[in-house]
Structure formats: C-alpha cells, structure tokens
N, C-alpha and C positions, 0 to 999 in steps of 0.2 A: 267423828264416826259417821260413815255414810253406809247406807244399806241399799242392796240390790237384790233383785231376783233374777231368775233366767241364767244361772251359771251353766256351762258346758263341761264336759270332761277335760278339756284342754286348760281351763282357767286354773291358775295357781295362785298362792298367796302373793299379794303385792309386796314390793320392797318395803321393809321396815315394819311389817305387820307382826304383832306379837301373837294374837289368836283371832279366831273368827267367831263371832257370835251367831247363834241360831235364834231366829225370832219366829213368832206365830202371832198373827193379828196385832203385830206391833209390840208384842212383849216378848222379852228375851226368856227363852226355855232352856237355854244352855249354850255351850260353846264347843268348838272343836280345836284340839291341838293340832298345830300346823304340821308336824311330822312330815310325811311325803309331800305335802303341799308347798312345801318350800322349794324354790327353784335352785337349790344348793346342789348342782350337779357336777361338781369337780371345779377346776380352775377356770375362772373366765378368761377367755383368749382375748377378746376386744369387744367394743361396743360401737354402735353407730346409730344416728338418728334417721327416722323415716317420717316424712311429712308429704302432704298432697294438697293441691287446689287452693294456691295462695290468691290468685286474681288481683294482682297489683295493677293499678293504673296510676300514672304519674300525677293526676290531679287529686286523687284520693276523694273522689266524689260519688263513684259507683257503689263501692262498699267501704264506707268510711272507717270501719274497724279493721280493715285488711292490713293496713300499714302498721299501726301499733301492735296488733296480733303478731305480724310477721316479724317486727323488730324484736319483741319480747322473746319469742321462740327461738330466733336466731342467736340472741345473746345467751340464752340459756345453754344451747348447744355449744356455743364457743367458750363459755366460762367453765364448763365442767371438763376437766383434763382427761378424765376416763372415757369420753366420747371422742373417737378418732375421726370421724367424718359425717357428713350429712348426704342422704339421698332423698330427692324429691320425685314424685310421681306425676309430674306435669301440671299444666294450668298455672304456670308462674305468672301469667298476665291474663287481662281480660279480653283483649281483642288481638294480641300478638304484634302490636305495632312496634316500630323502632323505638319511639319514645318509651314505651312501657318495658320493653326488654332492657333498655339502657338503665332506666329507673330500677328495675329488679336488680341488675347488677351493682348498682350503687348501694343498695340496701345490703346486699352480700358483702360487699368490700367494707362497709361500716360496721355491721352488727356481727358478722361471723369471719372476720379477717384471718383467723389463725387455723381454720379447718378447711380442708377440700370440700366442695359442695358438687355433687354429681346429680344430673337432671336427665329426666326423660320427657321429651316434648308431649304436651296434651293436646286435645282438640282445640282448645282456646288459642293455642300458638298457631294452629292450622298452617303448618310448615309449607305444605305444597303450594298454597294459594298466595300468602302475602309476606311470608317471612323467610324464604328459602335463601336470600341473599344476605341476611344479617343475623340469623338465629345463632349460628356458630360463631360468628364474629363477636356477638354481645356476651353469650354465656360461657363461651370457651370449649364447647363440646359439640361434636357432630350428632346427627340425628339418632344414629345408634353406634354404641361402642361398648367394649368390655374393660374391666380392669381387674387386677388380682389382689387380695389383701390377705396375708397370712394363709395361703393355701386354699382359700375360697374364691370363687368367681363371681363378680358382679356384672350383670347384664342390663344395660340401659337401652331400652327399645322404644323409640319415639313414634308418635302417632303422625301420620302424613296428612290426614284431613279429617273433618267431622262429618263426612257423607255416609249416612247409614252406617253399615258395619264394615265398609271396606276401608281400613285403617292403615294398610302396609303399602309401601311402595314396592314396585317390582325388584325382586332380589333380596328384599329385607328378610322375608321368610327363609329363603334358601341360606342367607348369612345365619340367622338365628339357629336353624338346624344343624348347620356346620359347626356352631359354637357349642351347642348342646352335645353333639355326638363327640367333639374333641375333648370335652370335659366331663364325660357321662360318669366317671368314676370320682368326681369331686362334688362338693356341696355348691349349688348355683343359686344366687339371688337374682332373680328376674324382676326389674322395674319396669312396669309399663302402665299407661294411664287408665286405659278402658278395662273393666272387668267383663268376664263372660256374662252372657244373659242369665245364666243359672248360677245359683250359690251366693256367696258373700258379695256384699256391696249393694245388691237389691233383691234380697230373697223374697220379699213379698211383691215384687213385680209392680212397684209403685212409681218407679222412674221411667218416663217415656222417652228419654234421650238416647244417644248412640250407645249401642252395646255390641259385644262380640257374639253374633248370633248365627244367622244361616247363611251368610255369604260364604263362598268356597275358601276363601283366605281365612275366615274365621274358624270354619270347620278344620282346616289344616292345622291352625295354632292349637285348637284344643286336642288335636290328635297328638301334637307335640308334648303337651302338658301329660296327656295319659301315658306316652311312652317313656319320657325322661322324668323318672320318679324322684330324683335328686333336686329337684327345682323347688324354691319357695318363691311364690309369685305374688308380689306386692302391686296393689293397684289402688286407684281412687275414684274420681269422676263424679260419683253420685252425691258426695258430700255427707253421707248419713252419719250421724253421731254414734259413738260407741254404745250408747244406751239403748239403741234400738235391738239390742240382743235380748232384751226383755220381751220383745214381741216375736223374735225368730231366733232359733239357735244358730242359724247360719249367717246372721247379720255381719259379723266380723271375721269369720273363718269357716272354711269348709275343705273338704278333701275329695270333692265329687270326681275329679279327673285323675286322682291318684297322687297328685302333687299338693303341697301345702298352698292354700289360697287366702291371702290376707288383705282385707280391706282397710284403707287409711282414710278417716274422715278428713273434712276440709280443715285447714289450719285456720281460716278466717271466716268462713261462711257455712257452718254446719247446718244440716238439715234433720228434721224429724218427720214424724207421721202423725197426723190427728187420728181420732178413733174411726174415722171414715176413710182412712189411708190417703188423704190428700197431703201434699207437701207442706211442710211448715219450716220456717227459718229460725235459727238460733244463733244470732251474730254475737251473743254474749259467751259464746263457747269458742275454744281454740284448742284443737286436739291432734295429737300426733304420737310417734312411738319412740322410745329408746330400746334398742335392740341389743341384748347381752347375748354374746356368742360363746358357746362352749364346744367341746369336742364332739359330743354326741347330740347336741340340741341348741335351741335358742329360747331366751326368755324375752317375751314381748311385754314391754311395760308401757301401756297406754298412758298419756299423761294429759292433764287440763292445764294449759299454760296460763290461762286467765287467773285461775285459782291456785296455781303453783302446787299441784298434788298429782300423784300417781293414782289411777282409777282401778279399783278392784274388779270391776266388770270386764275390763280391758287387759288383765294381766294373764298371760298364757305361757304354758311351757309346751314347746313342739319338739318332738323327737326326729332329729334330722340325721340320723344314722344313715351312711350311704348304703344304698341298695343296688344290686347288680342290675345293669341294664343291658338287655339283649343287643 
C-alpha cells in the first residue's frame, strides 16, 4: 500500500487496484469502491510506452544509474507482449556525440529488440550544432516524422537546438501545421521534448532551462495546440517526478491550451523540489508511462521501474473523443 495526496479529477484507479483507502492524519477512516474510477472504458485497442530524458553516455560516468535504469525499463517494455512500441521524448544522450548515439542504439538493439522505438530529438542532442550528420544514421529516424497505428497519428517533432526557446528549424512548424490540418479529424499523439512555459512540466516555475515561451515560433506552436484540440502533447525536459503533483495540480497534466498536455519524468535522473523550491535529484527513481488506448480515451499508467510498480498518483483517464476542428 502506498499513500498519496493531491489527486486531480483525471486520476483513476491504478491497474490491479481493489479499492481506495481514505485516510486522515494517518488513520484510515474509510474506503471508496472503485466504480467509475476504473479505467474500463470498453475494449483496449493497443498500448505503447512513453519515456523521456535517458541521458546515456558510453562511459556511464556522468549519471551512473542511467544505463541500468534504461536497460531495465527497455526490457520491461520488450517483455510485455501487450505493449506494441515505445516512444521517447528526447535527450537520449548527454552530449549528442556520435559515440553516445551509437551506444544508445546498442542498448535499444540489446534490451528492446522486438519492438519499434520512435524518438523525438531533445536539446541534449543539439541536432543543428553537432549531430546533424549522424542522428538519423544512428537512431534510424529523421528529425521530424509521422507514423500511423490503428487509425491514430503519431507525430515525432525533434528539437533543433537548446538556444533560448527558438527550438524549430525553418519549415518545421509549416510541416507540423500541415500534418495537424490533414489529420484534424483523427486522434494525434504529438511527442516533443520541450514543454510550454505554462502548465505541466514546470507548474511552479522552478526550472530555469529552455522552455517554449515568448519567441514567435513558440507562440505559433502554442497557437497550434489551441486550434487543433485532438492533440495529446507528450513532453519531458524538466525531469520532474510524478510525485510533484502533491505540490501542484498541473505537475503532470493540464489542458491550458485546449489540448491534453502530459509531462513525462526522466527515466534515469528524476528531479524533485525542496521546500524552498530548489531542484533536487532523485537518481533512485526511474519513471515513465504505459499508455492503454481505447476508442474514446487513454489510460495513462505511470510506472516506477526501479520498484516494479504502477503509481496511483500517475494513473489518469483522459477523454480523447474527437472534436470538430474549424
């Protein structure tokens, strides 16, 4: 049994839960029958994994837990036949060097050989500056691309640089708008590394790194989120752990721009906040999602890979019923 505070309306019962206890000052005062809290919303269509911020380096010296954490999580996804593929929200490596990208791909080939792995480059790949010649060569995907799966559209939108919030290459937003317009009557899963400066990912404004903020390209991107409401936007970058939801309702999820915005913690170097809002590291944690997809919604199952358990605080049901787009 694990207890949490700070649930939001989208929270639902984690997989396998029998009932939910209600506590006051540490004493159980009752329990709630699951009823509508179950994520049983018809037949599951498929499932996929979603992780972010691995930060692998071939020497395994910068973050010594990154390699074993990544290996364990990849093996979990590979060995569960109901999970069809894995999507990664960037920062595969620490410095985007050829040696690191090659090492990352060797981990993929060894620990998740049976499933497709789709990636969106993060700021640590710094595609524009030092890896433009070998990113696609090593990971097998271009900077931005789409694929379809059982009627849904997946959009992988890579970061071009870590310079302020100017993160798109010329034409990338034109491409993205074209993809969203062409698929405005479909459910679209958008994977991009950087979150917006508002909402999930950094709701307490404690992270001083790159954010999608005031640059014209960032404003245009947020305008696309406002217009195309059939998007589920996954992102990472800040590393904040699921449990930060106890400090803010928007730590992991928000709908500020009309679309679903879902933050993914780091798979290997999670962060927390002290009482004074300074960043803390939690390398003993390794967190990510299993996403169960249904006709009218998705069940997000946040998981702690180190302790092999689903997390109640990161279990959500999101209604993704397609909405008309002008």
